[in-house]
C-alpha positions as CSV (number, residue, x, y, z in Angstrom):
1,M,100.2,142.4,77.2
2,Y,97.4,140.8,78.8
3,K,94.6,142.5,80.8
4,F,92.7,141.0,83.8
5,T,89.3,141.7,85.3
6,E,86.6,140.5,87.6
7,V,83.8,138.8,85.6
8,Q,80.4,137.3,86.0
9,E,80.0,133.6,86.7
10,S,78.7,132.8,83.1
11,D,82.4,133.8,81.9
12,I,84.1,131.4,84.3
13,N,81.7,128.5,83.7
14,D,81.8,128.9,79.7
15,F,85.7,128.9,79.8
16,N,85.9,125.9,82.1
17,K,83.7,123.9,79.7
18,I,85.8,124.3,76.7
19,D,89.4,124.7,78.0
20,P,91.5,121.6,78.2
21,K,92.6,122.6,81.9
22,G,88.9,123.4,82.8
23,H,87.8,122.0,86.2
24,I,84.6,121.9,88.0
25,F,86.2,123.3,91.1
26,Q,86.8,126.2,89.1
27,T,83.2,126.9,88.3
28,S,80.8,129.0,90.2
29,Y,78.8,125.8,91.0
30,W,81.7,124.8,93.2
31,S,81.9,128.2,94.9
32,L,78.4,128.0,95.9
33,V,79.1,124.8,97.8
34,K,81.9,126.5,99.6
35,K,79.4,128.7,102.0
36,D,82.2,129.4,104.4
37,W,84.2,131.1,101.6
38,S,83.5,134.2,99.6
39,H,84.5,134.1,95.9
40,K,85.9,136.1,93.1
41,F,85.8,135.4,89.4
42,I,88.7,136.7,87.3
43,C,89.3,136.3,83.6
44,G,92.3,137.2,81.4
45,Y,92.2,138.7,77.9
46,D,94.9,139.0,75.3
47,S,95.4,142.1,73.0
48,E,92.6,140.9,70.6
49,D,90.1,140.5,73.6
50,N,90.3,136.8,73.3
51,K,89.7,134.9,76.8
52,V,93.0,133.2,77.6
53,L,92.6,132.6,81.6
54,A,89.9,132.1,84.1
55,T,90.0,131.4,87.6
56,T,87.8,131.2,90.7
57,L,89.4,132.7,93.9
58,L,87.8,131.3,97.1
59,L,88.4,133.7,100.0
60,R,88.3,133.0,103.8
61,K,88.8,135.6,106.4
62,I,91.7,134.9,108.9
63,P,90.1,135.1,112.5
64,Y,90.4,138.3,114.5
65,I,92.2,140.3,111.7
66,N,91.1,142.0,108.4
67,K,93.1,139.6,106.3
68,Y,92.1,136.8,104.1
69,M,93.5,133.6,102.7
70,A,92.6,132.7,99.1
71,Y,92.5,129.3,97.2
72,A,92.1,128.6,93.5
73,P,91.3,125.0,93.5
74,R,92.8,123.2,90.7
75,G,93.4,126.6,89.1
76,F,94.4,128.6,87.2
77,V,92.7,127.5,84.2
78,C,95.0,128.6,81.2
79,D,97.8,127.3,79.1
80,F,100.6,126.9,81.5
81,T,103.2,126.9,78.7
82,N,102.5,130.4,78.1
83,K,105.2,131.9,80.5
84,E,104.4,135.4,79.5
85,L,100.8,135.0,80.6
86,L,101.7,133.4,83.9
87,A,104.1,136.1,84.8
88,E,101.8,139.0,84.2
89,F,99.0,137.2,85.9
90,T,101.2,136.5,89.0
91,E,102.0,140.5,89.0
92,F,98.4,141.2,88.7
93,L,97.6,138.8,91.6
94,R,100.3,140.5,93.8
95,S,98.5,143.8,93.4
96,Y,95.1,142.3,93.7
97,S,96.0,140.6,96.8
98,K,97.3,143.9,98.6
99,I,94.0,145.7,97.5
100,N,91.8,142.9,98.8
101,N,93.7,142.2,101.9
102,I,94.8,138.6,100.9
103,A,97.8,137.5,103.0
104,F,98.6,134.6,100.7
105,L,97.1,132.6,97.8
106,T,97.1,128.9,97.1
107,V,96.9,127.3,93.7
108,D,97.2,123.5,92.8
109,P,97.2,123.6,89.0
110,D,95.9,120.7,86.9
111,V,99.4,120.2,85.5
112,H,100.9,116.7,85.4
113,L,104.4,116.2,86.7
114,M,104.7,112.5,86.3
115,E,102.6,109.9,84.5
116,N,103.0,106.3,85.5
117,E,106.2,107.3,87.3
118,V,107.8,108.9,84.2
119,L,108.9,112.6,84.6
120,L,107.0,114.9,82.1
121,D,109.6,117.5,80.9
122,S,106.7,119.9,80.3
123,G,105.4,119.6,83.8
124,N,108.8,119.9,85.4
125,D,109.5,123.2,83.4
126,I,106.1,124.6,84.5
127,K,106.9,123.7,88.0
128,N,110.3,125.4,87.8
129,F,109.1,128.4,86.2
130,L,106.3,128.9,88.9
131,N,109.1,128.7,91.5
132,S,111.1,131.2,89.7
133,L,108.1,133.6,89.9
134,G,108.4,133.8,93.5
135,Y,105.5,130.9,94.4
136,K,106.4,128.8,97.3
137,N,106.1,125.2,96.4
138,T,104.8,122.3,98.7
139,D,104.7,118.6,97.7
140,S,102.9,115.8,99.4
141,K,103.0,112.0,99.2
142,N,99.7,111.1,100.9
143,F,96.7,113.3,101.6
144,E,98.5,116.3,103.4
145,A,97.6,118.9,100.8
146,I,94.2,120.6,100.1
147,Q,93.7,118.5,96.9
148,P,95.4,115.0,96.4
149,N,98.7,115.2,94.8
150,F,98.4,111.7,93.2
151,V,95.5,110.5,91.4
152,F,94.5,108.0,88.8
153,R,92.9,109.2,85.6
154,L,91.4,106.9,83.0
155,P,91.1,108.3,79.4
156,L,87.8,107.3,77.8
157,P,87.2,106.9,74.1
158,T,84.3,108.8,72.6
159,G,82.2,108.1,69.7
160,E,78.6,107.1,68.7
161,D,78.9,103.2,69.7
162,K,78.6,103.5,73.5
163,N,78.2,99.7,74.0
164,A,81.4,99.0,72.0
165,I,83.2,101.7,73.8
166,K,82.2,100.1,77.2
167,K,83.3,96.8,76.1
168,E,86.5,98.3,75.1
169,V,87.0,99.9,78.4
170,F,85.9,97.0,80.4
171,K,88.4,94.7,78.6
172,S,91.1,97.1,79.6
173,F,90.7,96.4,83.3
174,S,92.8,93.9,85.0
175,S,91.5,90.4,85.1
176,K,90.9,90.7,88.9
177,T,88.8,93.8,88.5
178,R,86.7,92.3,85.7
179,Y,86.2,89.2,87.9
180,N,85.1,91.5,90.8
181,I,82.5,93.6,88.8
182,K,81.1,90.3,87.6
183,V,80.9,89.0,91.1
184,A,78.9,92.1,91.9
185,E,76.5,91.3,89.2
186,E,76.2,87.7,90.1
187,R,75.3,88.7,93.7
188,G,72.6,90.7,92.4
189,L,73.7,94.3,93.4
190,S,71.9,97.2,92.0
191,V,73.0,100.6,91.6
192,E,70.8,103.6,92.2
193,V,71.5,107.2,90.8
194,Y,70.1,110.4,92.5
195,D,70.3,114.0,91.8
196,K,68.3,117.1,92.9
197,D,65.2,116.0,91.2
198,N,64.9,112.5,92.9
199,L,67.0,112.6,96.0
200,T,65.2,111.8,99.4
201,E,66.2,112.6,103.0
202,E,66.2,108.9,103.6
203,V,68.7,108.1,101.1
204,L,71.0,111.1,101.8
205,E,70.9,110.1,105.5
206,R,71.9,106.5,104.7
207,F,74.8,107.8,102.5
208,H,75.9,109.9,105.3
209,E,75.9,107.1,107.7
210,I,77.9,105.1,105.5
211,M,80.4,107.9,105.1
212,V,80.6,108.1,109.0
213,T,81.4,104.3,109.2
214,T,84.0,104.9,106.5
215,G,85.5,107.9,108.1
216,K,85.9,105.9,111.4
217,R,87.5,102.9,109.5
218,D,89.9,104.8,107.3
219,N,90.4,107.9,109.7
220,F,89.3,110.8,107.6
221,I,87.2,113.7,108.2
222,V,83.5,113.4,107.3
223,R,81.5,116.4,106.0
224,H,78.2,117.1,107.6
225,K,75.1,115.8,105.9
226,G,74.0,119.2,104.7
227,Y,77.5,119.7,102.7
228,F,76.6,116.7,100.6
229,K,73.0,118.0,100.0
230,D,74.3,121.3,99.1
231,M,76.7,119.6,96.4
232,I,73.7,117.7,94.8
233,T,71.5,120.9,94.9
234,E,74.1,123.6,93.8
235,I,76.0,121.8,91.2
236,Y,73.0,120.3,89.5
237,P,72.8,118.9,87.1
238,Y,76.6,118.1,87.2
239,C,76.5,116.2,90.5
240,R,75.0,112.9,91.3
241,L,75.0,110.4,94.2
242,Y,75.4,106.7,93.5
243,M,74.1,104.3,96.1
244,V,74.9,100.4,95.7
245,K,72.0,98.3,97.1
246,Y,72.1,94.6,98.2
247,S,68.9,92.4,98.3
248,Y,68.9,89.3,100.4
249,E,66.2,88.0,98.1
250,N,68.1,88.4,95.0
251,D,71.5,87.1,96.5
252,F,69.6,84.0,97.9
253,K,68.1,83.1,94.7
254,R,71.3,83.5,92.8
255,L,73.2,81.5,95.5
256,S,70.7,78.8,95.5
257,D,70.4,78.5,91.7
258,K,74.2,78.0,91.7
259,L,74.2,75.6,94.4
260,K,71.7,73.5,92.7
261,K,73.6,73.5,89.4
262,Q,76.7,72.3,91.3
263,E,74.7,69.6,93.1
264,E,73.5,68.6,89.6
265,A,77.1,68.5,88.5
266,R,78.3,66.5,91.2
267,E,75.5,63.9,90.6
268,K,76.3,63.8,86.9
269,A,80.1,63.5,87.7
270,L,79.4,60.6,90.2
271,A,77.2,58.9,87.5
272,K,80.2,59.1,85.0
273,I,82.5,57.6,87.4
274,E,80.2,54.6,88.2
275,E,79.5,54.3,84.3
276,Q,83.1,54.1,83.4
277,K,84.1,51.9,86.4
278,E,81.5,49.5,85.1
279,K,83.0,49.5,81.7
280,L,86.6,49.1,83.1
281,K,85.5,45.7,84.7
282,T,84.9,44.1,81.2
283,E,87.5,45.9,79.1
284,T,90.6,43.8,78.3
285,E,92.2,46.0,75.5
286,E,95.0,48.0,76.9
287,G,94.3,51.2,74.7
288,K,90.7,51.3,75.8
289,I,91.7,50.8,79.4
290,G,93.7,53.9,79.2
291,R,91.1,55.9,77.7
292,I,88.5,54.9,80.4
293,Q,90.8,55.5,83.1
294,K,91.4,59.0,81.7
295,K,87.6,59.6,81.7
296,I,87.4,58.3,85.3
297,S,90.1,60.9,86.2
298,D,88.4,63.7,84.6
299,A,85.0,62.9,86.0
300,E,86.7,62.6,89.5
301,N,88.4,66.0,89.2
302,K,84.7,67.5,88.2
303,Y,83.2,65.7,91.2
304,K,85.9,67.3,93.6
305,E,85.4,70.6,92.0
306,S,81.7,70.5,92.4
307,L,82.1,69.5,96.1
308,R,84.4,72.6,96.5
309,Q,81.9,74.9,94.8
310,I,78.9,73.4,96.8
311,E,80.9,74.0,100.2
312,G,81.4,77.6,99.1
313,F,77.9,78.4,98.0
314,T,76.5,76.5,101.1
315,Q,78.8,78.8,103.4
316,K,77.8,81.8,101.6
317,I,74.1,81.1,102.0
318,A,74.7,80.7,105.8
319,D,76.7,83.8,105.9
320,I,73.9,86.0,104.5
321,E,71.3,84.3,106.6
322,E,71.4,87.4,109.1
323,F,70.3,89.6,106.3
324,K,67.1,87.5,105.5
325,G,64.4,89.7,104.2
326,Q,66.5,92.9,104.0
327,E,67.7,95.3,101.3
328,I,70.8,97.3,102.4
329,Y,72.8,100.1,100.9
330,L,76.4,98.9,101.1
331,S,78.3,101.7,99.4
332,G,77.7,105.3,97.9
333,S,79.7,107.9,96.0
334,I,79.6,111.5,94.8
335,Y,80.1,112.1,91.2
336,L,80.8,115.0,89.1
337,Y,81.0,115.7,85.4
338,Y,81.7,118.9,83.4
339,G,83.2,119.7,80.2
340,G,84.0,116.3,79.0
341,K,85.5,115.3,82.4
342,A,84.1,113.1,85.2
343,W,85.4,112.9,89.1
344,Y,84.7,110.4,91.6
345,L,84.8,112.7,94.7
346,Y,83.6,111.0,97.7
347,G,83.2,107.4,98.4
348,A,81.8,105.3,101.2
349,S,81.4,101.7,102.1
350,E,79.7,99.6,104.7
351,N,81.8,96.9,106.8
352,I,79.6,94.2,106.0
353,L,79.0,92.0,102.8
354,R,82.3,93.4,101.4
355,D,82.5,90.1,99.5
356,T,79.8,91.2,97.0
357,M,82.1,93.8,95.7
358,P,79.8,96.8,96.1
359,N,82.6,99.3,95.2
360,F,83.6,97.7,92.0
361,A,79.9,97.9,90.9
362,M,79.8,101.6,91.8
363,Q,82.8,102.5,89.9
364,W,81.8,100.5,86.7
365,S,78.5,102.3,86.9
366,M,80.1,105.7,87.0
367,I,82.4,105.1,84.2
368,S,79.7,103.6,82.2
369,D,77.6,106.6,82.7
370,S,80.8,108.9,81.8
371,I,80.9,107.1,78.6
372,D,77.1,107.8,78.0
373,L,77.9,111.6,78.9
374,D,80.6,111.8,76.2
375,C,83.3,112.3,78.8
376,Y,86.7,111.7,77.6
377,L,88.3,111.6,81.1
378,Y,87.3,109.9,84.3
379,D,89.2,110.8,87.5
380,F,89.4,108.5,90.3
381,R,90.9,111.2,92.4
382,G,93.3,110.6,95.3
383,V,95.7,107.9,96.0
384,S,99.1,107.8,98.0
385,G,102.2,108.5,96.2
386,D,104.0,106.2,98.6
387,L,103.8,102.8,96.9
388,N,105.3,100.7,99.7
389,P,102.9,97.8,100.2
390,E,103.2,98.3,104.1
391,N,101.6,101.7,103.6
392,P,98.0,101.5,104.9
393,L,96.8,103.4,101.6
394,Y,98.4,100.9,99.4
395,G,95.2,99.0,99.1
396,L,93.4,102.0,97.8
397,Y,96.1,102.4,95.3
398,K,95.9,98.8,94.1
399,F,92.0,99.2,93.8
400,K,92.1,102.0,91.6
401,K,95.1,100.7,89.6
402,G,93.0,97.6,88.5
403,F,91.0,99.9,86.2
404,N,93.9,100.8,84.2
405,G,94.2,104.5,84.4
406,N,97.2,106.7,84.4
407,F,98.9,107.2,87.7
408,V,99.5,110.9,87.8
409,E,101.5,113.2,89.9
410,F,100.6,116.8,90.0
411,I,103.1,119.6,90.2
412,G,102.0,120.3,93.8
413,E,100.6,123.4,95.7
414,F,102.0,126.8,95.1
415,D,101.5,129.8,97.5
416,L,101.8,133.6,96.5
417,V,102.6,135.2,99.9
418,N,102.0,138.7,100.8
419,S,102.4,138.4,104.7
420,N,105.2,135.8,105.7
421,L,104.1,136.2,109.2
422,L,100.7,135.0,108.7
423,Y,101.6,132.5,106.1
424,N,104.1,130.7,108.3
425,A,101.8,130.7,111.2
426,Y,99.1,129.1,109.0
427,K,101.5,126.5,107.7
428,K,102.7,125.5,111.1
429,A,99.2,125.3,112.7
430,F,97.1,123.9,110.0
431,P,98.5,120.2,110.0
432,K,97.9,120.0,113.8
433,F,94.4,121.7,113.5
434,K,93.5,119.2,110.7
435,E,94.5,116.4,112.7
436,I,92.6,117.4,116.0
437,R,89.5,118.4,113.9
438,N,89.5,115.0,112.2
439,K,89.6,113.1,115.5
440,M,86.9,115.4,117.1
441,L,84.4,115.3,114.5
442,N,84.7,111.5,113.8
443,N,84.6,110.7,117.6
444,K,81.3,112.9,117.7
445,Q,79.8,111.1,114.9
């Protein structure tokens, strides 16, 4: 037998910090950000008074009636293989929901159903058991659910030698991802990190502008600026804003240096060709003639390659001329960490200078910092579960896959329903409401 009771925020936060299923969305910090919702903190205890379960319920009033919808984001936090615990807590929630006028309650547990497209028997068993308890299950392929049902999660080694760990992790990335990170470094991008202590209104405003640009480009809802400020303030010190800055001066200098090296390589190759051709005029021994011709061929190839590089660098310098004298934020992200885990929560990027690879620089910076923070997991968050290359979201999948994380499918959303009438009305109306709201907000911004 287990007992369940409302608790203080410290009880919730402490449990989330140490439990393997702990999640920052289940802490009191996250509930402070959700200002349109009230919250309840509940813990479960075994017969020896050991804490075995914790959950934060967010409650929102249904308009015009004295009923609420409740949501436990990435909850509950417990051992999901303990079926007795799940069964007893479900019965508790049924009674608790009636007492507190909760029409229905949604949970989307941090339980893996599939990893790298391989079904996990443990996750499938938990999913079936929750269904047998009376929860109504909903799966999604794209981003129809409250939380993404498909994510990439990168396991991180831990230890004292952080530099060695970073080298190991970097080496695990795909060759294309490593190349793009190096491109960002070579183009002179810098990454700035902000939290409550050093955040300015100017930086926050710029991040929000980039979010609006991204929302219009990719057709998703953009939160108001105050929401991001609340996150950085209320979740401190576990929330950071990363901003990637482009500097024309840095980029121009690096490109000019590379252009100069290629021009020198061109002249060197040209000189080599002329030198070997002069030798060829007087050489009569067949073996030596062959070797000279080989040297001429090699030099000609180097000459052609230097011409190609010169053309590329010259074009890049011309392309950035419009940004002369400027420093520009190209991308930004909201980053969370807690209890040994880190999450890439929101990301935004400009439509310009995309060939400088700012998003790769940003991700590598967050992963590196996660290693410094002794995190054992970095969560890239949502991707589509539809892996058809024709899917508009396939590019996001390819981008995150390049960092060599595990492609994870969760067991989905589960609803515990007390009022079928209100629940069915919500399920029918919410997708349409969400679509209209997205269009209205993005058009307004």
